[in-house]
Structures are given as C-alpha cells and as structure tokens.
C-alpha positions, 0 to 999 in steps of 0.5 A: 535560854542555855538554861532551859534548854539544860533543864530540859536536858536535865528533866529528860535525863531523869526521866530517862533513868526513871524509864529504865528504872521501872523497865527493870525487871525481875529477870535483870536482877536475877542474872545481876545477883546470880541466882534465883531467890525462890520461897519455899515451904518452911515446914519441911513438906516431904515430897514438896519443900524439904530440907535435910541433915546436910542442907540439901532442898528436895522436892517438887517445888525445889524442881521448879525453882531449879528448873528456872536457875537452868534456864536462866544460868545453865546451871539449876544450883544457882538458887537460894533457898527462903523457907517460909510460912504459911503467913510470911509467904505472900509478904515475902513475895509482895515486898521482894524477898523472893523471886518467885514464890514455888510453895505449894500455894493454891491458885485463886482468884483473890491471891491473883487479883487483891495479892497482886500475883500472877499464876498459869502453871499449876504443877500439882494438882490437889485437893483438901482432905481429911485424915483422922485416927483409924481407932476412930473408925471412921470412913468417911468425912460426913461422919466427921460431925462435933469433930475437932479438926486441926488446921492451919489459919492464913491458908484456903484449908481453914475456909474451905473447911468451914464451906463443908461443914456448913455445906453438909449441916456438920458441926465442928470445933476448929483447932487452928494455929499459925504454923505447920509445925505446930498443927503437927504436933496438935494433931500428933499429941491427940489435941484434935480429932481430924486434921485437914489441909491439902490431900498431897500435904497429908500424905507428907504429915503421915509419914512424919508421924510417931506410927503412920499406919495408926492413921488413914486418910479419908476418900473425900476430896472436898476443894480444887487445890491447884498448887503453882508458881507464882511471881508478882504483877506487871513483869511479863518476861519473868512471868513467862521464864517461870510458866515455861520452865514447868511447861518445858517439863511437861513438855518434855515428857510428853516427847519422852525426853528424859535427862538420861536419853536427851543428848541422844534426842538431839539428834532426832529428825522431829522438827518440834523435838529439834526446837524444843532442845535448841537445834534449829537453826536461826530459833529465837525462842531463848531469845525472846524469853531473854535466855540461852537457846538451849534453855529446855535442853538445860532443864531436861538434862539437869532437873529432869522432865516433870514425870521424873521429878513426880517420881522420885519425889512424891510417885512411887519413887518415894516415900508418898507413893502417890498416883500420878492421877489427876498430874498425869499427862493429858494424853493418859487422863491427866489435866498435865498438859503444855502449851505448843513450843514453837 
C-alpha cells in the first residue's frame, strides 16, 4: 500500500514538473537570462537592421527589439542581436536560437500556419518594387520583358516576381542568390538588369552602390509586404509583449508623447494618457502582461514613439528619406493604428 502511495506521489510530482515546464514560456526564460535575443538582418540593411564600425546596431527593427527589452527590464540596452540571412531566419526562430525575429519579414498565411509562427503587429507596411540603372531609360516595370532580374532565394520576393511576370505575359531571366550581399554584388557588377526586393530595401541598397544617383526605383508596387516581428506559436504571454511593444510606440505618437516630453506628460489629466504611462492608481495592465506598470513609459523614454523611430531610421532624419506613406498614423491617412490600451 505504501509503495502504491509513493508511486502515486512520484507520478504526481513528475506530472507537476512536466506541467510547470510546459507552462514556462519565453518571458520567463528571457527574465532568467537577463536579455532579449533578437534575430535581425545580417546583411546590414540600412534603416532596418545595420551594425556600425563600433558594433552598435540601429534600425526600425532594432528599435522594436529595444522596445521589448525596455518593457521587460526597464532597460532598452538588454538585447543581444543575432544577424540572420533570409534562409537562416526561420530555423533560428523555430529552434529557439532567438526569442523573437525582427528582420523585415513579411507576414503571410503560410508563415503563420505552416512554420509555427505568430505575427500580429506590422512595424512597416511595404511592397515589392524594382530598381534599374538609369542608363536603361526604363520608366515602368512593364518595359522589363526579357530582362535579367537579380533576386534573393527563399523569400516571398522570388515568388512575387514569378507571379508578376507571368500575369503580365513578360519574359525574364532570374539571377538568384542565397545571400543579399551576393545579390547586391551581382547587380553592381552588371550581371543583371534589374534588382527586385521590398521597396524600402531598394532605397537602402541603392545607398550602398558606388553611384546611387545612377539608379532609379520604378513606380510599380507589385505586392503587399506587411513587415513585422514574429515569435513562436503557443506562447500568448510573449506574443502579447512583443506585439504591444510596437503598439505602445504607435499609441505614444497618437497621444503626442515623445521621448523628450514624456516626463511632462506624466502630469496629464487625460485618463488615457495617465493609464498609458502607468500613472493610474491600482491599474494592472503591466501586471497582466507580466511586466512593470511603467512598461510603456520605459519604451517611449528610451526608444521613442513610432514617429521618432521612423524619422531617424528611414524618414527625413535618415539618408533614406522615405515618406511616411502607408506608415503614417491612421489619423493622417496611413495604416499605423494602435488598439486601445485600457
């Protein structure tokens, strides 16, 4: 009888341990190790994920990694970056090598369902475009029949390219490489007539060419490319934190809260702003997320609102000079919109 009781107790203990292990999510792991491991672009894509000569990472995607760290730790510097190629990014997330992926990655149904990832926030609304040497005198992508087109393998870009040329009865010769650096070099050396990727990427890549002014980006946008962070499925706590880190930056811009005026804004009588900045008595938004009530304050104070991040990385304050366009706030004709934080 005692043996049966002992066996039952041991079994319960094992089951309990298994349940605890199953419930231990990425947030717990991140807190235990003391930093967020973030997968970013390994090709030094200016404006999104690039490392300078001193080893410092900057970019719109990098800012999102920093925002998550600010939410979890109150310290935006508690991030380690893993540079990833287009081919390596998904295995790195699936295996747990990185806690989140912020690498100008398009949200698609197959990546949501087949690959076991979760997307929700879109930190940059983009679309695929084409870049050509100005000397070709091409004004439209519809004039590209017979062209050799440089494209990176393992991307939605490669699939969209085939669809576009087929739909328009155009012939083309794909010049395919695994790494972005190889595509860049092939285009620069004249091995292809056209470079295709997300239009934001084309602006970045053009800056790296020996004579940027000798190349033009054609007007056609041939796809929808909602770029945003991805996490592994079945971990809603971590998914929520990564998602709401982006929404907090957007909400701050909606409220007119910046990294410069945020301390003054803590004195606001507006209930929405007080709640957002963790100033409402007895609020539990942070607790429910698993972080401090000042999580949004920490993000904006240390990283800035979405508009600040956009302008310094890809907008008028950067070398890219990209217009807000679809990435303007919804109140200004764009698509950036934060659900209510209440």
